[in-house]
ROSE-4610 file (N, C-alpha, C; in Angstrom, 1 decimal, always signed):
// ROSE-4610
residu = [M/M/M/D/D/D/L/L/L/K/K/K/N/N/N/N/N/N/N/N/N/I/I/I/L/L/L/L/L/L/V/V/V/A/A/A/V/V/V/A/A/A/L/L/L/I/I/I/L/L/L/V/V/V/A/A/A/G/G/G/F/F/F/S/S/S/G/G/G/Y/Y/Y/Y/Y/Y/M/M/M/G/G/G/M/M/M/Q/Q/Q/K/K/K/V/V/V/N/N/N/K/K/K/V/V/V/E/E/E/A/A/A/E/E/E/L/L/L/A/A/A/R/R/R/Y/Y/Y/Q/Q/Q/K/K/K/A/A/A/L/L/L/E/E/E/M/M/M/F/F/F/V/V/V/P/P/P/P/P/P/A/A/A/P/P/P/N/N/N/E/E/E/I/I/I/L/L/L/S/S/S/V/V/V/G/G/G/G/G/G/T/T/T/I/I/I/K/K/K/E/E/E/I/I/I/G/G/G/D/D/D/G/G/G/F/F/F/V/V/V/V/V/V/V/V/V/E/E/E/S/S/S/P/P/P/S/S/S/L/L/L/S/S/S/K/K/K/Q/Q/Q/F/F/F/L/L/L/P/P/P/G/G/G/E/E/E/E/E/E/V/V/V/K/K/K/V/V/V/E/E/E/T/T/T/R/R/R/R/R/R/I/I/I/T/T/T/V/V/V/D/D/D/G/G/G/T/T/T/T/T/T/E/E/E/F/F/F/T/T/T/K/K/K/I/I/I/D/D/D/P/P/P/L/L/L/A/A/A/L/L/L/P/P/P/T/T/T/Q/Q/Q/E/E/E/D/D/D/I/I/I/K/K/K/N/N/N/G/G/G/Q/Q/Q/F/F/F/A/A/A/P/P/P/K/K/K/E/E/E/T/T/T/K/K/K/I/I/I/T/T/T/L/L/L/S/S/S/D/D/D/L/L/L/K/K/K/A/A/A/G/G/G/D/D/D/S/S/S/V/V/V/T/T/T/V/V/V/E/E/E/A/A/A/S/S/S/E/E/E/N/N/N/I/I/I/K/K/K/T/T/T/K/K/K/M/M/M/D/D/D/F/F/F/T/T/T/A/A/A/K/K/K/K/K/K/I/I/I/V/V/V/L/L/L/I/I/I/V/V/V/Q/Q/Q/P/P/P/K/K/K/F/F/F/V/V/V/A/A/A/P/P/P/E/E/E/L/L/L/P/P/P/P/P/P/E/E/E/L/L/L/P/P/P/E/E/E/L/L/L/P/P/P/L/L/L/P/P/P/L/L/L/A/A/A/P/P/P/R/R/R]
num = [1/1/1/2/2/2/3/3/3/4/4/4/5/5/5/6/6/6/7/7/7/8/8/8/9/9/9/10/10/10/11/11/11/12/12/12/13/13/13/14/14/14/15/15/15/16/16/16/17/17/17/18/18/18/19/19/19/20/20/20/21/21/21/22/22/22/23/23/23/24/24/24/25/25/25/26/26/26/27/27/27/28/28/28/29/29/29/30/30/30/31/31/31/32/32/32/33/33/33/34/34/34/35/35/35/36/36/36/37/37/37/38/38/38/39/39/39/40/40/40/41/41/41/42/42/42/43/43/43/44/44/44/45/45/45/46/46/46/47/47/47/48/48/48/49/49/49/50/50/50/51/51/51/52/52/52/53/53/53/54/54/54/55/55/55/56/56/56/57/57/57/58/58/58/59/59/59/60/60/60/61/61/61/62/62/62/63/63/63/64/64/64/65/65/65/66/66/66/67/67/67/68/68/68/69/69/69/70/70/70/71/71/71/72/72/72/73/73/73/74/74/74/75/75/75/76/76/76/77/77/77/78/78/78/79/79/79/80/80/80/81/81/81/82/82/82/83/83/83/84/84/84/85/85/85/86/86/86/87/87/87/88/88/88/89/89/89/90/90/90/91/91/91/92/92/92/93/93/93/94/94/94/95/95/95/96/96/96/97/97/97/98/98/98/99/99/99/100/100/100/101/101/101/102/102/102/103/103/103/104/104/104/105/105/105/106/106/106/107/107/107/108/108/108/109/109/109/110/110/110/111/111/111/112/112/112/113/113/113/114/114/114/115/115/115/116/116/116/117/117/117/118/118/118/119/119/119/120/120/120/121/121/121/122/122/122/123/123/123/124/124/124/125/125/125/126/126/126/127/127/127/128/128/128/129/129/129/130/130/130/131/131/131/132/132/132/133/133/133/134/134/134/135/135/135/136/136/136/137/137/137/138/138/138/139/139/139/140/140/140/141/141/141/142/142/142/143/143/143/144/144/144/145/145/145/146/146/146/147/147/147/148/148/148/149/149/149/150/150/150/151/151/151/152/152/152/153/153/153/154/154/154/155/155/155/156/156/156/157/157/157/158/158/158/159/159/159/160/160/160/161/161/161/162/162/162/163/163/163/164/164/164/165/165/165/166/166/166/167/167/167/168/168/168/169/169/169/170/170/170/171/171/171/172/172/172/173/173/173/174/174/174/175/175/175/176/176/176/177/177/177/178/178/178/179/179/179/180/180/180/181/181/181/182/182/182/183/183/183/184/184/184/185/185/185/186/186/186]
x = [-162.1/-161.1/-159.4/-159.3/-158.2/-157.1/-157.8/-156.9/-156.9/-157.6/-157.9/-156.7/-156.4/-155.6/-154.2/-154.1/-152.9/-152.3/-153.3/-152.7/-152.2/-152.9/-152.7/-151.3/-151.2/-149.5/-148.5/-149.3/-147.9/-147.5/-148.8/-148.5/-147.7/-148.0/-147.0/-145.7/-145.5/-144.0/-143.1/-144.1/-143.3/-143.2/-143.6/-143.7/-142.3/-142.6/-141.5/-139.8/-139.7/-139.0/-138.7/-139.5/-139.0/-138.4/-139.2/-139.1/-137.3/-137.3/-135.9/-134.6/-134.9/-133.8/-133.9/-135.1/-134.5/-133.7/-134.1/-133.4/-132.0/-132.1/-130.0/-129.4/-130.2/-129.6/-129.3/-130.5/-129.9/-128.6/-128.8/-127.7/-126.6/-126.6/-124.7/-124.7/-125.6/-125.2/-124.5/-125.1/-124.7/-123.4/-123.0/-122.0/-120.5/-121.1/-120.0/-119.7/-120.5/-120.1/-119.6/-119.9/-119.3/-117.6/-117.7/-116.2/-115.3/-116.0/-114.8/-115.1/-115.8/-115.6/-114.1/-114.3/-113.0/-111.9/-112.0/-110.6/-110.1/-110.9/-110.8/-109.8/-110.2/-110.1/-108.4/-108.4/-107.1/-106.5/-105.9/-105.7/-105.1/-106.0/-105.8/-104.9/-104.8/-104.1/-102.7/-102.4/-101.3/-100.4/-101.2/-99.8/-99.6/-99.7/-99.4/-98.5/-99.6/-98.4/-98.5/-97.3/-97.1/-97.2/-97.6/-97.7/-96.0/-95.3/-94.0/-93.6/-92.7/-92.6/-92.4/-92.3/-92.4/-91.1/-90.2/-88.2/-87.8/-87.6/-87.1/-85.6/-84.3/-83.2/-82.3/-83.2/-82.3/-83.7/-83.4/-84.5/-83.2/-83.9/-83.4/-84.4/-83.2/-83.9/-82.9/-83.6/-82.9/-82.5/-81.2/-81.0/-81.1/-82.0/-82.4/-81.7/-80.7/-79.8/-78.8/-78.1/-76.6/-75.9/-76.1/-75.4/-74.4/-74.2/-73.0/-73.1/-73.1/-73.6/-74.6/-75.4/-76.7/-77.1/-78.0/-78.2/-79.8/-80.6/-82.1/-82.4/-83.1/-83.2/-84.7/-85.3/-86.6/-86.6/-88.0/-88.1/-89.4/-89.9/-91.4/-91.6/-92.7/-93.2/-93.0/-92.4/-92.3/-93.2/-93.9/-95.2/-96.5/-96.7/-97.8/-97.4/-98.5/-98.2/-98.9/-98.6/-99.3/-99.7/-100.7/-101.2/-100.8/-100.9/-100.2/-101.5/-100.3/-101.5/-101.7/-101.8/-101.8/-100.3/-101.0/-100.2/-98.7/-97.6/-96.9/-96.5/-96.7/-96.6/-95.0/-94.5/-93.5/-93.2/-92.0/-91.4/-90.3/-89.8/-88.6/-88.0/-86.8/-86.0/-84.9/-84.5/-83.0/-82.4/-81.3/-80.3/-79.3/-78.6/-77.8/-76.4/-75.3/-73.7/-72.8/-72.0/-71.1/-69.9/-69.3/-67.3/-67.5/-68.8/-68.6/-69.6/-70.0/-71.1/-70.4/-70.3/-69.5/-70.0/-69.1/-69.4/-69.3/-69.8/-68.9/-70.3/-69.7/-70.6/-70.4/-71.9/-71.4/-72.3/-71.0/-71.5/-72.1/-73.9/-74.3/-73.8/-72.8/-72.3/-71.2/-70.5/-69.2/-69.3/-68.1/-68.4/-67.4/-67.5/-66.3/-65.3/-64.4/-62.7/-62.5/-61.7/-61.3/-61.2/-60.2/-60.1/-61.4/-62.6/-63.4/-64.2/-64.3/-64.9/-64.2/-63.1/-62.3/-62.1/-62.7/-63.1/-64.4/-65.5/-66.8/-67.2/-67.3/-67.7/-68.3/-69.7/-70.1/-71.1/-71.2/-71.8/-71.1/-71.8/-70.7/-70.2/-68.8/-67.7/-68.3/-68.2/-68.3/-67.3/-66.9/-65.7/-66.0/-64.4/-65.4/-65.4/-65.7/-66.3/-66.2/-66.4/-66.6/-67.8/-68.4/-69.7/-69.4/-68.4/-68.2/-68.5/-68.7/-68.6/-70.0/-71.2/-72.1/-72.7/-74.3/-74.5/-75.6/-76.9/-78.1/-78.6/-79.7/-79.8/-79.4/-78.4/-78.2/-79.0/-78.7/-79.7/-79.3/-79.3/-78.8/-79.5/-78.8/-79.3/-79.1/-79.7/-79.2/-79.6/-78.7/-78.7/-78.8/-79.0/-79.3/-79.1/-78.7/-78.6/-80.1/-81.0/-82.3/-83.7/-84.4/-85.8/-86.0/-86.1/-86.3/-88.4/-88.5/-90.2/-90.6/-90.9/-91.9/-90.9/-89.3/-88.5/-88.3/-88.1/-87.9/-86.3/-86.5/-84.9/-83.7/-82.9/-82.0/-80.6/-79.6/-78.2/-77.9/-77.1/-76.8/-75.6/-75.5/-74.6/-73.8/-74.3/-73.8/-74.9/-74.1/-74.8/-73.6/-75.0/-74.7/-74.7/-73.6/-74.4/-74.6/-75.5/-75.8/-75.6/-74.7/-74.3/-75.1/-75.9/-76.9/-76.5/-76.9/-76.7/-76.7/-75.6/-75.9/-76.3/-77.5/-78.0/-77.6/-77.1/-77.0/-77.9/-78.5/-79.0/-77.9/-78.0/-76.9/-77.3/-75.9/-76.4/-76.5/-77.7/-77.7/-77.1/-77.0/-76.2/-77.0/-76.6/-77.1/-78.3/-77.7/-78.3/-78.7/-79.9/-79.6/-79.5/-79.2/-78.3/-79.3/-80.4/-81.3/-81.0/-81.8/-81.8/-82.6/-82.2/-83.1/-84.1/-85.6/-86.6/-86.0/-86.7/-86.3/-87.2/-86.9/-87.7/-88.6/-89.9/-90.8/-90.9/-91.1/-91.4/-92.0/-91.6/-92.1/-92.6]
y = [+29.8/+28.8/+28.5/+28.6/+28.3/+29.8/+30.9/+31.8/+31.7/+31.1/+31.0/+29.9/+28.5/+27.9/+28.5/+29.3/+29.8/+30.8/+31.2/+32.4/+31.9/+30.7/+29.6/+29.2/+28.4/+28.1/+29.2/+30.6/+31.5/+31.8/+31.7/+32.1/+30.9/+29.8/+28.3/+28.3/+28.6/+28.9/+30.0/+31.0/+32.3/+31.8/+31.3/+30.8/+30.0/+29.0/+27.9/+28.9/+29.7/+30.5/+31.3/+32.1/+32.6/+31.8/+31.1/+29.6/+29.0/+29.1/+28.2/+29.3/+30.6/+31.9/+32.2/+32.2/+32.1/+31.0/+29.8/+28.8/+28.7/+29.0/+29.1/+30.6/+31.4/+32.6/+32.5/+31.7/+31.3/+30.4/+28.8/+28.3/+28.9/+29.9/+30.4/+31.5/+31.7/+32.4/+31.3/+30.6/+29.5/+29.3/+28.7/+28.6/+29.4/+30.6/+31.5/+31.8/+31.3/+31.5/+30.0/+29.7/+28.4/+28.0/+29.1/+29.4/+30.1/+31.1/+32.1/+31.5/+30.8/+30.0/+29.1/+28.1/+27.2/+28.3/+29.1/+30.3/+30.5/+30.9/+31.3/+30.4/+28.6/+27.9/+27.4/+27.6/+27.6/+28.5/+29.7/+31.0/+30.5/+29.9/+29.7/+28.3/+27.4/+25.9/+26.4/+27.7/+27.7/+28.4/+29.1/+29.2/+28.2/+27.2/+25.5/+24.9/+24.5/+23.8/+24.7/+25.5/+26.5/+25.5/+26.2/+25.4/+25.7/+24.5/+24.4/+25.5/+25.6/+27.0/+26.6/+27.8/+27.5/+27.3/+27.6/+27.1/+25.7/+24.7/+24.2/+23.7/+23.3/+23.4/+22.5/+21.8/+20.5/+19.5/+18.2/+17.2/+15.9/+15.9/+15.0/+13.7/+12.3/+11.2/+10.1/+8.4/+7.6/+7.0/+6.4/+5.8/+4.5/+4.0/+3.0/+2.5/+3.1/+2.5/+3.3/+2.5/+3.6/+3.0/+3.7/+3.0/+3.7/+3.4/+4.2/+5.7/+6.4/+8.3/+8.4/+7.6/+7.8/+7.5/+8.1/+7.4/+7.7/+6.7/+6.9/+7.0/+8.2/+8.5/+8.6/+8.1/+8.1/+9.0/+9.8/+11.0/+11.5/+12.2/+12.7/+13.6/+13.5/+14.5/+16.1/+16.6/+17.9/+19.0/+19.0/+19.4/+19.2/+17.9/+18.2/+18.5/+19.6/+19.7/+18.5/+18.2/+17.2/+17.1/+17.1/+17.7/+16.5/+16.7/+16.0/+14.7/+13.7/+12.5/+11.4/+12.4/+11.5/+11.0/+10.3/+9.5/+10.4/+10.2/+11.1/+9.8/+11.1/+11.0/+10.9/+8.9/+9.0/+9.1/+9.8/+9.7/+9.4/+8.9/+8.3/+9.3/+9.5/+10.8/+9.9/+10.0/+9.4/+10.9/+10.7/+11.9/+11.7/+12.3/+11.9/+12.7/+11.9/+12.5/+12.5/+13.6/+14.0/+14.5/+14.8/+15.2/+16.8/+17.1/+18.3/+18.1/+17.4/+16.7/+16.5/+17.1/+17.5/+15.9/+15.9/+14.4/+14.5/+14.8/+15.4/+14.3/+14.3/+13.4/+14.5/+14.5/+14.9/+13.6/+14.3/+13.1/+13.9/+14.2/+15.2/+14.8/+13.6/+13.6/+14.3/+14.3/+15.0/+16.3/+16.1/+17.5/+18.3/+19.4/+21.2/+20.5/+20.7/+20.8/+22.0/+22.5/+23.5/+24.6/+24.4/+25.4/+25.4/+24.9/+24.8/+26.3/+25.8/+27.0/+28.4/+28.1/+29.4/+30.3/+29.7/+30.2/+30.0/+30.1/+30.0/+29.1/+28.2/+26.8/+26.1/+26.1/+25.2/+23.7/+24.0/+23.1/+21.5/+20.6/+19.4/+19.6/+19.1/+19.1/+18.3/+19.2/+18.3/+17.9/+16.6/+15.5/+15.1/+15.7/+14.9/+13.4/+13.2/+11.5/+11.1/+10.1/+9.9/+9.1/+8.9/+8.4/+6.5/+6.4/+5.1/+4.6/+6.0/+5.9/+5.8/+5.8/+5.9/+4.1/+4.0/+2.9/+2.8/+1.9/+1.7/+1.8/+2.6/+2.7/+4.0/+4.7/+5.9/+6.7/+7.8/+9.0/+10.2/+10.6/+11.8/+13.1/+14.3/+15.7/+16.1/+15.9/+16.3/+17.2/+18.5/+19.4/+20.1/+21.1/+21.1/+22.4/+23.0/+24.2/+24.6/+24.3/+24.5/+23.6/+24.6/+24.0/+22.8/+22.0/+20.5/+20.3/+21.1/+20.9/+19.4/+19.6/+19.0/+17.7/+17.5/+16.6/+15.6/+14.8/+13.3/+13.0/+13.8/+13.8/+15.0/+14.7/+16.1/+15.9/+16.8/+16.7/+17.0/+16.5/+16.9/+17.8/+18.8/+19.9/+19.3/+18.9/+18.2/+17.1/+16.0/+15.1/+15.0/+15.3/+14.9/+13.7/+12.5/+11.6/+12.2/+11.8/+12.1/+10.9/+11.0/+9.9/+9.5/+8.8/+8.1/+7.5/+8.0/+7.0/+6.3/+5.2/+4.0/+3.8/+3.9/+3.1/+1.6/+1.5/+0.5/-0.1/-0.9/-0.9/-1.7/-1.5/-2.0/-3.3/-4.1/-5.5/-5.7/-5.9/-7.1/-8.0/-8.2/-9.6/-10.2/-12.0/-12.7/-13.4/-13.2/-13.7/-12.2/-11.6/-11.0/-11.5/-10.9/-12.0/-11.4/-12.5/-12.2/-11.1/-10.3/-9.6/-10.0/-9.9/-10.5/-9.5/-9.9/-9.5/-8.7/-7.4/-7.0/-7.8/-8.1/-8.3/-7.4/-8.0/-7.7/-7.3/-6.2/-6.0/-7.1/-7.6/-8.3/-7.3]
z = [-125.1/-124.3/-124.9/-126.0/-126.7/-126.0/-125.8/-125.3/-124.2/-123.4/-122.0/-121.5/-122.5/-122.2/-122.2/-123.4/-123.7/-122.7/-122.0/-120.9/-119.8/-119.3/-118.6/-118.5/-119.6/-120.3/-119.7/-120.4/-120.5/-119.2/-118.3/-116.6/-116.4/-116.4/-115.7/-116.3/-117.3/-118.0/-117.6/-117.4/-116.8/-115.1/-114.2/-113.2/-112.8/-114.1/-113.5/-114.2/-115.2/-115.2/-114.0/-113.8/-112.3/-111.7/-110.8/-110.1/-110.4/-111.7/-111.9/-112.0/-112.1/-112.0/-110.5/-109.5/-108.2/-107.5/-108.2/-107.5/-107.9/-109.0/-109.5/-108.8/-108.9/-107.9/-106.7/-105.7/-104.0/-104.7/-105.1/-105.6/-105.8/-106.2/-106.6/-105.2/-104.4/-103.1/-102.7/-102.5/-101.6/-101.7/-103.1/-103.8/-103.5/-103.5/-103.5/-102.1/-101.0/-99.6/-99.2/-99.7/-99.5/-100.0/-101.0/-101.9/-101.1/-100.6/-99.7/-98.2/-97.6/-96.7/-96.7/-98.1/-98.3/-98.4/-98.9/-99.3/-97.8/-96.8/-95.4/-94.9/-94.6/-94.2/-95.1/-95.7/-96.8/-97.1/-96.1/-95.9/-94.6/-93.4/-92.0/-92.4/-93.2/-93.0/-93.5/-94.5/-94.9/-94.0/-92.5/-91.6/-90.9/-91.0/-90.7/-91.5/-92.5/-93.5/-94.8/-94.8/-96.3/-97.1/-98.6/-99.8/-99.9/-101.3/-101.6/-102.8/-102.5/-103.4/-104.7/-105.5/-107.5/-107.6/-107.2/-107.5/-106.1/-107.0/-106.1/-106.7/-106.1/-106.3/-106.0/-105.2/-104.1/-103.8/-103.9/-103.6/-102.5/-101.1/-100.2/-100.5/-100.4/-100.8/-100.6/-100.8/-100.5/-101.9/-102.1/-103.2/-103.6/-104.6/-104.7/-105.9/-106.8/-107.6/-108.4/-108.9/-108.9/-110.5/-111.2/-112.7/-112.9/-114.4/-115.4/-115.8/-114.7/-115.2/-115.0/-113.8/-112.8/-111.5/-111.0/-109.8/-109.9/-109.4/-109.2/-107.5/-107.2/-106.3/-105.9/-104.6/-104.5/-103.6/-103.3/-102.4/-102.4/-101.5/-101.4/-102.1/-103.1/-104.1/-103.7/-104.6/-104.4/-105.1/-105.7/-106.3/-105.1/-104.7/-104.1/-102.4/-101.6/-100.2/-99.4/-98.5/-97.9/-96.3/-96.1/-94.7/-93.8/-92.3/-91.3/-91.3/-91.4/-91.0/-92.5/-93.8/-94.7/-95.3/-96.4/-96.8/-97.6/-97.4/-98.8/-99.6/-101.0/-102.5/-102.8/-102.8/-103.4/-105.1/-105.4/-107.0/-107.1/-107.7/-108.3/-109.2/-109.0/-109.7/-110.4/-111.9/-112.3/-112.5/-111.8/-111.5/-112.5/-113.7/-114.6/-113.3/-113.7/-112.8/-113.9/-113.8/-115.3/-114.5/-115.1/-114.8/-113.9/-113.9/-113.2/-111.9/-111.3/-110.3/-109.0/-108.0/-106.9/-106.2/-105.4/-104.1/-103.1/-101.8/-100.6/-99.8/-98.4/-97.1/-95.6/-94.8/-93.8/-93.1/-91.7/-90.7/-89.9/-89.4/-88.3/-86.7/-86.4/-85.4/-85.2/-85.9/-86.0/-85.6/-84.3/-83.6/-84.2/-84.3/-84.9/-83.9/-84.1/-83.5/-83.2/-82.4/-81.5/-82.5/-83.3/-85.0/-85.7/-85.9/-86.5/-85.8/-84.0/-83.5/-83.0/-83.2/-83.7/-84.7/-85.7/-86.8/-87.5/-86.4/-86.2/-87.1/-87.5/-88.0/-87.2/-87.3/-86.1/-86.6/-87.8/-88.9/-89.2/-89.4/-89.5/-90.8/-90.7/-92.1/-92.9/-94.2/-95.6/-96.2/-96.2/-96.7/-98.2/-99.3/-100.2/-100.3/-101.4/-101.4/-103.3/-103.8/-104.7/-105.2/-106.9/-106.9/-106.4/-106.4/-105.9/-104.4/-103.9/-102.1/-102.0/-103.1/-102.6/-102.8/-102.2/-102.3/-102.5/-102.7/-102.7/-100.8/-101.1/-99.4/-98.9/-99.3/-98.7/-98.9/-97.4/-98.1/-98.2/-99.5/-99.6/-100.1/-100.2/-101.1/-102.2/-103.5/-104.4/-105.2/-105.1/-105.5/-107.1/-107.4/-109.3/-109.8/-111.1/-111.2/-111.8/-112.2/-112.7/-111.8/-111.4/-110.8/-111.4/-110.1/-110.7/-109.6/-109.5/-108.6/-109.4/-111.0/-111.4/-112.3/-112.3/-113.0/-112.5/-113.3/-113.3/-113.6/-114.1/-114.8/-114.7/-114.2/-114.3/-114.1/-114.0/-113.9/-112.8/-111.9/-110.2/-110.6/-109.8/-109.5/-108.3/-107.4/-106.1/-105.6/-105.0/-104.1/-102.8/-102.1/-100.5/-99.6/-99.5/-98.8/-97.0/-96.4/-95.2/-94.4/-93.4/-93.0/-91.8/-91.7/-90.9/-89.5/-88.5/-86.9/-87.1/-86.5/-86.1/-84.4/-84.0/-82.8/-82.3/-81.3/-80.9/-79.2/-79.4/-78.2/-77.3/-76.0/-75.0/-74.6/-74.9/-74.9/-73.0/-72.4/-71.8/-70.7/-69.7/-69.6/-69.3/-69.6/-70.4/-68.7/-68.1/-66.4/-65.9/-65.1/-63.9/-62.6/-62.1/-60.5/-60.0/-58.7/-58.2/-56.8/-56.8/-55.5/-54.8/-52.7/-52.0/-52.1/-51.5/-51.1/-49.8/-49.9/-48.3/-47.3/-46.1/-45.0/-44.6/-44.2/-43.8/-42.1/-41.8/-40.1/-39.2/-38.4/-37.4/-36.3]
């Protein structure tokens, strides 16, 4: 009887092992199928929302603070891919400015002159400015000589102030005159 119990125990263990390996194998097939489908969807998504490049040399954002030899800029994350409708992750960068940093201003609403058009220049002109022309709240593009994709502290090669258009709603007269109503036909 002891041999019979051992055989039953051995068969039961063998069945458990076979069932376990079968379940593991079937589960891995399901995981592989899901991973393949996920990769297919990721590839399709990249057609509409391409991933960020590996090397980034400029960042656009809003000036939060200006100090002696530095500018603090708040900008969208350069390392995370955002999908439409997602909240954008904001990062704060401390940018060092030195004697080699160039400062310019672009007014996107400034139209090119006839001379510019004759010379084939249609883009808005860049005007030289200084660090003192910048203030908190200004929109800027900061260029660097190195990859700044993951850097929160770097030296600026160039800072471009983007002049924001000022839209003013037209004023309405204080009181509109009453217009006569058309007479109904009799």
